[in-house]
C-alpha positions in Angstrom: 91.9 81.3 90.2 94.2 83.8 88.8 97.1 85.6 90.1 98.2 89.0 90.1 98.3 91.0 86.7 94.6 91.6 86.4 93.0 94.4 88.6 91.7 92.6 91.5 91.1 88.7 93.2 91.4 85.8 90.9 91.7 82.4 92.3 92.0 85.4 92.2 95.0 87.8 93.3 96.6 91.2 92.1 100.3 92.2 92.3 101.7 93.8 94.9 104.8 95.0 92.6 105.7 98.3 92.5 105.1 99.2 96.0 107.2 101.4 98.5 108.2 98.3 100.0 109.7 97.1 97.2 111.3 100.2 96.1 113.0 99.7 99.6 114.2 96.6 98.9 115.9 97.8 95.9 117.8 100.5 97.4 119.3 98.6 100.1 120.3 96.0 98.0 121.2 98.2 95.2 119.8 95.7 92.5 118.0 96.4 89.4 114.5 96.2 89.3 113.1 93.4 87.4 110.1 93.7 85.4 107.2 92.7 87.1 105.8 90.9 84.2 108.2 88.3 83.9 108.9 89.6 80.3 107.0 92.3 79.7 106.7 92.1 75.7 107.4 89.6 73.0 109.5 86.6 73.3 113.4 87.2 73.1 116.1 84.7 72.1 118.6 86.4 74.3 120.1 84.7 77.5 120.5 87.2 79.9 122.6 87.0 82.7 122.1 84.0 85.4 121.0 84.2 88.2 120.7 81.7 91.4 120.7 78.5 90.2 117.4 77.1 89.2 116.3 80.4 88.5 117.7 81.7 85.1 115.9 83.0 82.4 115.0 80.6 79.7 112.8 79.8 76.8 109.2 78.0 77.6 107.6 77.0 74.1 107.1 80.7 72.6 107.5 82.1 75.9 110.7 83.5 77.8 110.5 83.4 81.2 113.1 86.2 83.0 115.3 85.5 85.2 114.3 86.0 89.1 115.9 89.3 90.4 118.4 87.7 93.7 115.9 90.6 95.6 113.2 88.1 95.5 115.2 84.7 96.6 115.7 84.5 100.4 116.3 81.3 102.3 112.6 81.5 102.5 111.7 81.4 99.1 114.3 79.7 97.4 113.8 76.1 96.3 115.4 73.6 98.6 116.1 70.1 99.5 115.0 69.9 103.1 114.3 66.8 105.8 110.7 66.1 106.5 109.0 64.3 109.1 105.5 64.6 108.1 103.2 61.5 107.6 102.3 62.2 104.1 103.3 59.9 101.7 106.1 60.2 99.4 105.2 62.1 96.1 102.5 63.9 98.2 102.2 68.1 98.1 102.1 69.8 101.4 100.8 73.6 101.5 101.2 75.8 104.7 99.7 78.8 103.9 100.8 80.3 107.3 104.6 79.7 106.7 103.8 80.2 103.0 105.7 76.9 102.0 105.0 74.0 99.8 106.5 70.7 100.0 106.4 68.2 97.5 107.3 65.2 99.6 110.0 62.3 98.6 111.0 59.2 99.7 113.7 58.9 102.5 112.3 61.6 104.8 113.1 64.2 102.4 111.2 66.9 100.6 111.3 69.7 98.0 110.2 72.9 100.0 108.7 75.9 97.7 108.6 79.8 98.7 104.9 80.3 97.9 102.1 83.8 97.9 99.0 82.9 99.8 95.8 85.1 98.8 92.8 85.4 100.5 91.1 82.5 98.3 94.0 80.8 99.4 93.4 81.0 103.1 90.0 79.6 102.5 90.7 75.7 101.8 91.4 73.3 103.9 91.8 69.7 104.1 92.9 67.0 101.4 92.4 67.3 97.6 94.2 65.8 94.3 95.5 67.1 91.5 92.8 66.5 89.0 94.4 68.5 85.6 97.5 70.3 84.9 97.8 72.7 82.3 101.2 74.8 80.7 100.2 78.3 80.2 96.9 78.3 81.7 94.2 80.8 80.3 92.0 82.1 82.9 88.4 83.8 83.0 87.0 85.6 86.0 83.7 83.9 87.4 80.2 85.3 86.6 80.2 86.7 90.0 83.0 88.4 89.6 82.1 89.9 86.7 78.6 91.1 88.3 80.1 92.7 91.4 82.8 93.9 89.9 82.1 94.5 86.2 85.0 97.6 86.2 87.5 95.1 86.9 86.5 92.0 85.0 83.7 92.5 82.6 86.9 93.1 79.8 88.0 89.7 80.4 84.4 87.8 80.5 85.7 86.3 77.2 88.5 84.4 79.0 92.5 85.7 79.0 94.8 83.3 77.0 98.0 82.0 78.4 100.8 83.9 78.4 103.2 86.4 79.9 100.4 88.7 80.8 98.2 86.1 82.2 98.3 86.0 86.5 98.0 82.3 86.8 101.7 82.0 85.0 103.2 79.5 83.3 101.7 76.3 84.8 98.9 75.7 86.8 97.4 72.4 89.0 93.8 72.4 89.4 93.0 70.7 92.7 89.5 68.2 92.6 87.6 66.5 95.4 86.5 63.5 93.8 85.5 64.7 90.1 84.5 68.1 91.6 86.9 71.3 91.0 87.5 73.0 94.0 88.8 76.3 92.6 92.0 76.0 94.5 94.7 76.5 92.2 98.8 75.7 92.2 100.0 77.9 89.9 103.2 80.4 88.7 103.0 84.3 88.6 103.5 87.2 86.7 105.0 89.0 90.1 107.5 87.8 91.5 107.9 89.9 94.6 104.9 88.6 96.1 106.5 85.2 96.7 106.7 84.8 100.2 104.0 87.0 101.1 100.2 87.0 101.6 98.6 88.8 98.4 95.3 90.4 97.8 93.6 87.6 96.3 94.4 84.6 94.8 94.9 80.8 95.5 99.0 79.7 95.9 101.3 80.7 93.5 105.0 80.2 93.0 107.9 81.6 91.0 107.5 80.3 87.5 110.7 78.3 87.8 109.2 76.6 90.6 105.6 76.0 89.1 107.7 74.6 86.4 109.5 72.2 88.2 106.8 71.0 90.5 104.5 70.4 87.3 107.0 67.9 85.7 107.3 66.3 89.0 103.6 65.6 89.7 101.1 63.3 88.0 97.3 63.6 88.3 96.0 62.4 91.5 98.7 63.3 93.4 97.2 64.0 97.1 97.3 67.7 98.0 96.8 68.8 101.5 96.7 72.1 103.2 97.6 72.5 106.8 95.3 74.1 109.2 97.1 76.7 111.8 97.4 74.0 114.0 99.3 71.8 111.7 101.5 74.5 110.7 102.2 75.6 114.5 102.9 71.8 115.4 105.0 71.3 112.0 106.5 74.5 111.6 106.4 76.8 114.7 105.3 80.4 114.6 105.6 82.6 111.7 105.6 86.0 111.6 105.8 89.0 108.6 109.0 91.0 108.6 108.6 94.6 107.4 108.6 93.6 103.8 105.5 91.3 104.3 107.5 88.1 103.8 106.8 85.4 106.2 109.6 84.4 108.4 110.1 82.4 111.8 109.1 84.3 114.7 112.0 84.6 117.4 112.9 87.5 119.6 115.7 88.8 117.1 113.2 88.8 113.9 110.8 90.7 116.0 113.6 93.2 116.8 114.9 93.2 113.2 111.3 94.2 112.3 111.2 96.9 114.1 114.3 98.3 113.0 112.9 97.6 109.5 110.0 99.3 110.1 111.2 102.6 110.8 113.5 102.3 107.1 110.2 101.7 105.6 108.3 104.5 107.0 111.2 106.6 106.3 111.4 105.8 102.8 107.7 106.1 102.3 107.6 109.7 103.8 110.6 110.6 101.5 108.6 109.1 98.6 105.3 110.9 99.5 107.4 114.1 99.7 108.8 113.8 96.0 105.6 112.6 94.7 103.9 115.5 96.2 106.8 118.0 95.0 106.3 116.4 91.6 102.4 117.0 91.4 102.8 120.6 92.5 105.3 120.8 89.7 102.7 119.4 87.2 100.1 121.6 88.3 102.4 124.7 88.0 102.9 123.9 84.5 99.5 123.3 83.5 98.7 126.6 85.2 101.0 128.2 83.1 100.3 126.8 79.9 96.4 127.3 80.4 97.4 131.0 81.0 99.4 131.1 77.9 96.2 129.5 75.9 93.7 132.6 77.6 96.1 135.2 76.7 96.7 134.3 73.0 92.9 133.9 72.6 92.7 137.1 74.1 94.8 138.2 71.4 92.3 136.9 69.0 89.5 138.7 70.6 88.2 135.5 72.0 86.8 135.2 75.4 87.8 132.2 78.0 84.3 130.6 77.0 85.1 130.3 73.4 89.1 129.5 73.6 89.6 126.1 72.4 91.3 123.8 74.9 95.1 123.3 74.6 95.1 119.8 72.6 92.8 121.6 69.9 89.4 119.8 70.6 86.4 121.7 70.2 
């Protein structure tokens, strides 16, 4: 599985960073936009200002994991210790793909709850498995079927993509097995913090890298994993819905009214953005046409007709 930096599906996922919704969140919160590729470059030894405790930036081996921008940290996505009334034994992992939560069950009726993003491959798995493999900074290779059906997206990665800041599996991965058989269902980090709490175009189950590392360090091989059915999710969590920004939240009358209000803001922003983009495109086209007229005029002065006039970049 993969996560969101490659052009399509990995477990398989795709980032939605940079969307109009994320831009709107940026304006509404007045917070600086964090690069979606976690550090977007070479490892850094500088420590930036801290954010919410547990989501600071830090050096992890040769890679620097950037802090999670506060605008991505909501009551639904922040790692939290909560009461847990399920039947699963302490040490178990419980994944709720409908409420977009992951629980690591502890002793005494408690659990650590993590916010997750769920790709379409994540929706295809239900039932039980165990953690059969753990990997720090995992590599990723598209399947033969992915390469065959979408070579324009995946052929360049046929040899595999090494672990690192540009790998969609993020900093850690848990590989789920049934018996000795890999289910190809993964729980892993992400290079797209904006995706957490949302449904994504592709992929399995992803967490903030900080949360993926936290879970990784507290899970052993053989840990049982349960993925809830929709009926089990409703019984445990109650109904959930997507807000106007695509984040899973409890479905309440107030949440529905809030979504209607925010949806109008999203639409208005998208319309303004489309208008600005159209104006910029028109400006670029005018400049290109002006440059072309100057090019043709220069050729005419040299006695060249338009067919023989070299392109503006000097290519023959």
